[in-house]
C-alpha positions as CSV (number, residue, x, y, z in Angstrom):
1,X,0.1,0.2,-0.2
2,X,1.3,3.4,-1.1
3,X,2.6,6.0,2.1
4,X,0.0,8.7,2.3
5,X,1.3,11.9,3.2
6,X,-0.5,15.2,3.7
7,X,1.1,19.1,2.9
8,X,3.0,19.3,5.9
9,X,4.8,15.4,6.1
10,X,5.8,16.6,1.8
11,X,7.8,19.5,3.1
12,X,10.0,16.6,5.2
13,X,11.5,15.5,1.5
14,X,12.8,19.1,0.6
15,X,16.1,17.4,0.1
16,X,17.8,20.5,3.1
17,X,18.4,16.5,5.4
18,X,20.1,14.5,3.7
19,X,19.3,11.8,5.9
20,X,16.1,11.4,3.8
21,X,14.7,11.0,0.5
22,X,13.3,14.3,-1.7
23,X,10.3,13.7,-3.2
24,X,8.7,15.5,-5.9
25,X,5.1,15.6,-6.2
26,X,3.3,15.6,-9.5
27,X,-0.8,15.5,-9.5
28,X,-1.3,14.4,-6.5
29,X,1.6,11.9,-6.3
30,X,4.6,11.3,-4.3
31,X,8.2,10.2,-6.2
32,X,11.4,9.6,-5.3
33,X,13.2,12.1,-7.1
34,X,16.4,11.4,-4.9
35,X,18.8,10.2,-7.9
36,X,17.8,13.6,-9.5
37,X,19.5,15.1,-6.2
38,X,21.3,17.8,-8.9
39,X,18.1,18.9,-9.9
40,X,16.1,19.2,-6.9
41,X,18.3,19.0,-3.4
42,X,19.4,22.5,-2.4
43,X,21.1,24.7,-4.4
44,X,19.4,22.8,-7.4
45,X,17.9,24.6,-11.1
46,X,14.2,22.9,-9.2
47,X,14.6,23.2,-5.9
48,X,12.1,25.0,-5.1
49,X,10.0,21.9,-5.9
50,X,11.5,19.5,-3.2
51,X,8.8,18.6,-0.5
52,X,5.7,20.4,-3.1
53,X,2.9,19.2,-5.0
54,X,4.7,21.2,-8.0
55,X,1.7,20.2,-10.5
56,X,0.4,24.4,-11.8
57,X,4.3,25.3,-11.4
58,X,5.6,22.7,-14.0
59,X,2.3,22.5,-15.9
60,X,3.2,26.9,-16.3
61,X,6.7,25.8,-16.8
62,X,7.0,27.8,-14.0
63,X,9.2,28.6,-11.0
64,X,6.9,31.2,-9.2
65,X,6.1,30.8,-5.4
66,X,2.6,31.1,-6.1
67,X,2.5,28.8,-9.0
68,X,4.1,25.7,-6.7
69,X,0.7,23.9,-5.6
70,X,-1.4,21.4,-6.3
71,X,-4.0,23.5,-7.9
72,X,-4.8,22.9,-11.8
73,X,-7.9,25.2,-11.4
74,X,-7.7,27.5,-15.0
75,X,-5.4,25.6,-16.5
76,X,-5.4,26.0,-20.5
77,X,-5.7,22.4,-22.5
78,X,-1.8,23.2,-23.8
79,X,-0.4,24.0,-19.8
80,X,-2.4,20.3,-18.7
81,X,-0.3,19.0,-22.0
82,X,2.3,19.7,-20.7
83,X,1.7,18.8,-17.1
84,X,0.7,15.7,-18.4
85,X,3.8,15.1,-20.8
86,X,5.8,16.1,-17.6
87,X,4.1,13.5,-15.2
88,X,5.1,11.2,-18.9
89,X,9.0,12.2,-17.2
90,X,8.5,11.5,-13.6
91,X,6.7,8.1,-14.3
92,X,10.4,6.7,-16.5
93,X,12.6,7.6,-14.4
94,X,11.8,7.5,-10.5
95,X,9.4,5.4,-8.7
96,X,6.3,6.5,-6.8
97,X,6.4,6.3,-2.8
98,X,2.8,7.2,-2.5
99,X,0.3,10.1,-2.9
100,X,-0.1,13.8,-1.4
101,X,-3.6,14.3,0.9
102,X,-5.1,17.1,-0.2
């Protein structure tokens, strides 16, 4: 059975504690991106997504804090398509370890 994380619990896996894995959620599914530490770890170009559900930001190709949210409200079809592409990339590269409870 998959682990369920509250958004608050997920923040513990943001890469700041080297003894813990790094998790990023996409559309509520939590991926272990530890092998992508150079991207998602501290100082990496996508470090702001670590420990969060980055669905909206990925859809909008944004790194703005206000976009780092699971909300898909008001996204265009094109943005949803971009998000689905990201989800496919994550599935191919990283194991799913659980899901985020809203």
